[in-house]
Each structure stands twice: as structure tokens, then as C-alpha cells.
C-alpha positions in Angstrom: 103.9 -68.5 50.2 101.7 -66.0 52.1 102.3 -62.2 51.5 104.2 -60.3 54.2 101.8 -58.5 56.6 102.8 -55.1 58.0 102.5 -54.2 61.7 102.2 -50.5 60.6 105.4 -49.8 62.4 105.8 -46.4 60.6 102.7 -45.1 62.5 104.5 -45.5 65.9 106.7 -43.0 67.6 110.5 -43.7 67.8 110.0 -44.6 71.5 107.3 -47.1 70.6 109.4 -48.5 67.8 112.1 -49.1 70.4 109.7 -51.2 72.5 108.8 -53.2 69.4 112.4 -53.6 68.3 113.5 -54.5 71.9 111.0 -57.3 72.0 111.6 -58.6 68.5 114.5 -58.1 66.2 113.9 -57.7 62.5 116.2 -60.6 61.7 114.3 -62.9 64.1 110.8 -61.5 63.4 108.8 -64.1 61.6 105.1 -63.3 61.2 104.3 -66.9 62.1 106.2 -66.7 65.4 104.1 -67.0 68.5 103.3 -63.8 70.4 105.8 -63.2 73.3 103.0 -63.3 76.0 101.1 -66.2 74.5 97.7 -66.2 72.8 95.1 -63.5 73.2 91.4 -63.4 72.5 89.4 -60.4 71.3 85.7 -60.1 72.3 83.0 -57.6 71.5 80.1 -56.8 73.8 77.1 -55.2 72.1 76.2 -51.7 73.4 72.5 -52.5 73.8 73.2 -55.8 75.8 72.5 -55.2 79.5 73.6 -58.6 80.7 77.3 -59.2 81.4 77.6 -63.0 81.1 80.2 -64.8 79.0 77.4 -65.8 76.5 76.6 -62.1 75.8 80.1 -61.5 74.5 80.8 -62.1 70.8 84.1 -63.8 70.0 85.9 -61.8 67.4 89.2 -63.7 67.0 92.0 -65.6 68.7 95.6 -64.3 68.1 98.5 -66.6 68.5 101.1 -65.2 66.0 102.3 -61.8 64.8 100.4 -62.5 61.6 97.2 -62.8 63.6 98.0 -59.6 65.4 98.8 -57.8 62.2 95.5 -59.0 60.7 93.5 -57.5 63.6 95.4 -54.2 63.5 94.9 -54.0 59.7 91.3 -55.1 59.8 89.8 -53.2 62.7 90.1 -49.5 62.0 90.8 -46.9 64.6 87.2 -45.7 64.1 85.9 -49.3 64.8 87.6 -49.4 68.2 85.7 -46.2 69.3 82.2 -47.5 68.4 81.9 -50.5 70.6 82.9 -52.4 73.7 86.0 -54.4 72.9 87.8 -56.7 75.3 91.2 -58.2 74.6 92.3 -60.9 77.1 95.1 -63.4 77.4 94.0 -66.8 76.2 92.0 -68.6 78.8 91.0 -65.5 80.8 87.4 -64.4 80.4 86.5 -60.7 80.0 84.5 -60.7 83.3 85.7 -58.7 86.3 84.0 -61.0 88.7 85.7 -64.1 87.3 88.0 -65.8 89.8 91.0 -65.0 87.6 90.2 -61.2 87.6 88.4 -60.3 90.8 91.6 -59.9 92.9 92.9 -57.5 90.3 92.0 -54.0 89.3 91.7 -51.5 86.5 93.9 -48.7 85.3 91.5 -46.2 83.6 92.2 -43.5 81.1 89.8 -41.0 79.6 90.7 -40.8 75.9 89.6 -38.2 73.3 87.4 -39.9 70.7 89.6 -38.7 67.8 92.6 -40.5 69.2 90.9 -43.4 71.0 91.3 -46.1 68.2 95.0 -45.3 67.6 95.7 -45.3 71.4 93.8 -48.6 71.8 96.0 -50.2 69.2 99.2 -48.9 70.9 98.1 -50.3 74.3 97.2 -53.6 72.6 100.6 -53.9 71.0 102.4 -53.0 74.3 100.4 -55.5 76.3 101.0 -58.3 73.8 104.7 -57.5 73.8 104.7 -57.6 77.6 105.7 -53.9 77.9 102.6 -52.3 79.4 103.6 -52.5 83.1 106.7 -51.2 84.8 107.1 -54.4 86.8 107.0 -57.6 84.7 105.2 -59.4 87.5 102.2 -57.0 87.1 100.3 -59.3 84.7 97.8 -57.7 82.4 94.5 -59.5 82.1 92.4 -57.3 79.8 92.5 -54.2 77.6 89.0 -52.8 77.3 87.6 -49.8 75.4 84.1 -48.4 76.0 82.5 -45.5 74.2 81.0 -42.6 76.2 79.2 -39.5 74.9 82.2 -37.6 73.4 85.1 -39.7 74.5 86.2 -43.3 75.3 87.3 -45.0 78.5 90.3 -47.3 78.1 90.8 -49.8 80.9 93.7 -52.1 81.5 93.0 -54.8 84.0 95.7 -56.4 86.1 95.8 -59.6 88.1 96.7 -58.5 91.6 95.6 -55.2 93.2 97.3 -56.0 96.5 100.8 -55.8 94.9 100.1 -53.5 92.0 97.6 -50.7 92.6 99.7 -47.6 91.9 98.6 -45.8 88.7 102.3 -45.1 87.9 102.8 -48.9 87.5 101.3 -48.7 84.0 103.5 -47.6 81.2 102.1 -44.6 79.4 102.6 -45.6 75.8 101.2 -42.5 74.2 102.2 -38.9 74.9 98.5 -37.8 74.5 97.8 -39.5 77.8 99.3 -37.5 80.6 100.7 -39.7 83.3 98.6 -38.0 86.0 95.4 -38.9 84.1 95.7 -42.6 84.8 93.5 -43.8 87.7 93.5 -47.2 89.4 90.6 -49.0 91.2 90.4 -52.5 92.6 87.7 -54.7 91.0 86.3 -55.6 94.5 85.5 -51.8 94.9 83.5 -51.6 91.7 79.8 -52.3 91.4 79.5 -55.4 89.2 
């Protein structure tokens, strides 16, 4: 029998715990249960790489179960998240804005203080995987991306359809350290790729 893996639920606020508990009850939570939004893939893009093609991304892991998710959250430290370009996408969706599955969407962008960036990234990952990151359940999330800058990180949440969902207030603010007014939205077709 495999040992029980913790999702570090004690590190989340009571509101965040409510999101987790609403999505999964402790009596029904089985670490080998599939994730409620399907499988997810974590990629890493090296900072020195100037090309943005699928072959320049490094596959880190696939997550299909709560055990897989817990393994990622327990292995990649908050400091690790702040040091590189990580992309978490639903299974089958590549981490490329210009891809046909992403180009009609856009990005919610947040500037995150480096000291909190890893912790905040983990909270956004958990919320996306539980299907609790957008106000409207039809607003499908296609990527969670974190990129280091000089003294801070940029967290981007990509969605599928910018024609229906382009209001920054459509994204759930899962951490009080991110003021709601700080979230910006831009369609992918408006970005230089």
C-alpha cells in the first residue's frame, strides 16, 4: 500500500479550503481519483532559449490524479516556481499562444511579488485543476504560466475565448495578496508573438 500524500491543505486559507472541500469531500477523496478537470501537463521553458516552439519546452510531468498533483506540489518548492518559466496546461493543449486551441483566447496577467510568487502559483494551479478559477464555468482555463522578471514574477492565466470572457473580473482572485484591480486581461491576437 502506498503512503498517503498530503495536499498541504493546512497552508491554505479557510476560504481556499472551502474551495477544496466543495470540490472533493474528505470521505470521497481518494488520492488515486482522477482530477475533476481531467489530466494536466507541466512544461518548463529554459530562460536562455529564445525560440518558442513545442520542441523547446521540457516536459516535466503529466498529472491525472490527486496523487500526481500532490507529488508536484510537494516536489516543486515555492522558490522553484519563481526561478523559471513554467506552463501548466490541460492535457492535449500545447503551451503556445499561437496554437489554434489558444489563439482565440487571452491572458489574465498579475504582477506578483517574488517572495509570494511560488505560493501564489500553487494556489492558482490548485484552483484551476479544481475548476474554480473562473467566475463562469464556461470560461475554460488553458494555461497557468509563471515567468520571472527582475524583482517580481508575472503570473498569466490563459483562457479559451476572449470574445465571451475578456473582463479581468471574470477570474477568481484566490489570494488576498493579489488585489482584484491588479488583474489585467489581453487577447492573444493583440500580443506580439
